[in-house]
C-alpha positions, 0 to 999 in steps of 0.5 A: 587275353580274357580277364580271367587269364589276365588276372591269373597271370597277374596274381601268379606274378605276385610276390610273397608280400601278398596282394593286399600290399600290392593294392595299397601301394601300386597306384601309378599316381603319387597323389594317392594317399597311403591306404590301410593294408588289408592285413595291417594292424588296424584290421587286426585291432578291429577284429580283436574288438569283435565279440566272439564265443570262443567256438570255431566251426571248421569246414572244407570247401572243395571247388571242382568240376561237377555234373549237376542234376538240375531235375527234369533229366537236365544235367549241367557240366559246371563247377561246384563246392563238393559236387552240389549247387547250391553248396551245403549250407554253413550255419553258425551262431553269432560270435562263432569263428569260421575256419573254412579251408578252400581247396581249389581243384578247378581245371586249366590252372584256374584261380579262385577265391571265396567272398563272404557276401554281406558279412562285416568281417576282417578285411584280409578274409574278404576273398577279393583278389588282387585287393585283399589276397592273392587268388588261390591257385589251382591245386592249392588250399587257403583257409579263411578264418574270421568271427561272424558277429552279425546274425543274418542271412548271407551267402558265399561265392567266388570273386574272380572273373564271372565264376559267380555265374557257375555253381560255386555258391552256398548259403551262410546263416548266422543265427541270433542266440537271442532270436526275437522272432517266433516261428516253427520252422525255417526254409532257405530258398536260393534263387539262380539264373542258369546258363553254365554247361547248358547253352555255354559258359559264363566266360562265353557269355561275357565274351559275347556281351563285350562285343557291345551292341553298337552298329548292330542292325538287328534286322532293321531296328537301329540298336546303335543308340547314342554312345555318348548318352551313357546308355543303349536306348534301343536295348530295352525296346520299349513296348516290345516286352512281349517279344520273348527272345529269351528262354529256349535252351536250343536258341540259334547262335547268331541272329540275322542282321547282327553283322555276323556277331554272335547273338547266342546269349544276349537277351533282347526285349527284357523290360520291367516297370519295377526296374525302370526299363531294361531288365537284363542282358543275358538269355538264361535257359533255366531259372532255379530254386534250390538248384532245381528247374520248375518241372522237377521242383524242390519241395518243402514238406511241412504242417498246415498252420505252422509259421515258417521263416523263409530266408531268400537269397538271390545268387543270380548273375543277371536277374532280379526275381519277383517272389510270391507264394501262391495263396499266401501273404508274406511278412518281410522281417529282414533284408540283407541280414538286418531287421526291418519294421514288419510289412505284409506283402503279396510279393517282393522284388529281390536283386542279385546279391540281396537277401530277404527274410519273410514269415508265412503261416502255411495253409493246407495243400500244395502251393507254388513258390514262384520266382518270376525272372523280372522282365524276362518272361520266365520263372523258377519254382519250388513247392510248399506241400503241407497236405494233399493236392495236385502239383501246379504246372511248372508255368504257374503264375500265382495272382500274388505276383501282381499284388502288393509288392514292396521294394527296399526303399519302402521299408524302414530299419527296425529301431535297434539297428537304425543308425543314429542321426549324425553329421556326414564327414565324407561324401562320395558321388558314385556315378554309374556310367556306361551302356550296352552300346560299347559294354563299357560299364564303369564307376565315375567313368573309369573301369576298375583296373585289376592291374592297378586296383588302388588307382582311383580309390574312394577314400574314407577314414576310420570313425567317419560317417560316410555318405555315398550318392549313387547316381545312375546315368545309365539306361539300366538298373544296378544292384550296388554292393558294398563289402565289409559294411552295412549302409542305411538307405536315407535317414530311416530306410533299411540297413543293407549291403546291396541295393537296387539303383534304378536307371536315371535315379539317385540313391543316397546311403550312409554308413559308419566307417568302423571296419578298416581296410580296402573294400570293393564297391560294385554292381552285383550284375556279374557281367557289369562288375567284371566289365568294370563297374567296380571301385575301391572304398579304402581307409586312409592310413 
């Protein structure tokens, strides 16, 4: 039984007590401490302290099958909110309450949910079955209601199976009523790697990846690796980056020498120095900017000399993007919603789940905004049009892509959001384990168990300063996302909720335990997370 069906069966069997209570007390181990319930009094008390405006914005989000026009006569049969992907942007002012009614009209009794990515909000509205709620059954509705008190660039997506890699996502912008930045216009840019309804579905991708690569002959190349090494040495195939086996939508369904195993979706030879080696697992036929392919791009129309704020969101499943605007420098102002000391760059690297805000003064003409699929030899593109000029080729690679590139670790938090220096009360070693060989991605060697989500919690207590030491023992990079909190990279680094942990490297982050409940910590590669690279960060009662 695949994970989505197994999870649906599990959730259908939950009683009226709700999934949060199940997560709090379901552990088979008697030594697990009592955990704060996602709908408990501590969660309600924290929500009462949030500064609200008293305004409520109501929206309805209908998750349903849709035929999506990706441009260039490419139609994709997928699922989307209200028939479009990205879905319609939600925009609030900090302190407003969002009341979002999810109507699940998905086929085949498919359950779903909505996770509000990056927002520190009340735990029982976080949208994570079976931890914070029961999954929303097909034909049913569920209303998410919470105060969005932190301004910034966010987005929302499901948290069931690999639904993230379909069309069910949209931007969520929380505006700052005291906005310190000065600019003339704004453009929200959503990046995505696309497979659904073109070469297959995300569930088919996961099924193939789960076979692992152990013992695959791959036409004479030993791809077995040492399964005990925690990685798959052969997968990144150092020095073979030019071997693009990646971006042909009509790729064959099996590879000679693969031992009869399907190789329709698995990407070989994706390599990036910026990502420390292996860049990704999945062969995507298209890379989209605002839902469009490069041959028929989304266009921002503006006036030369104007200062534009770009809010860039990576909603992809398996791809980091290197982003540049031809002929322009970018000034990074925020990452994951929080301000940083401004830095001028030619390009930036953005992993799945990350967001960056940049300012750019646009020139006169037509300029390509290019999202290079890092290590995958493919691009997404949109256009900035402020005057006359011919449209660049869909394959254009502006020189800025190879200019000054900053990664998050080189940024510093702005003074007003930097965490005060404080003694750490609780430390957790978060070892990232597994590899392509057996596709056994996990945290601390234990795959997350949806049937027993509170089996191995990383426990914390309200009021503590917590340090997480991400130790990546694998051959691959992982964008690690913590729900309900924003952590700081090191002592002075940026405040983020999603950060890239490079292979064989350690990244230490700190945060204050000020939002009680049970929160997911996971790799935002949709396939790594679903394979088991998730853990529960839970407040003790």
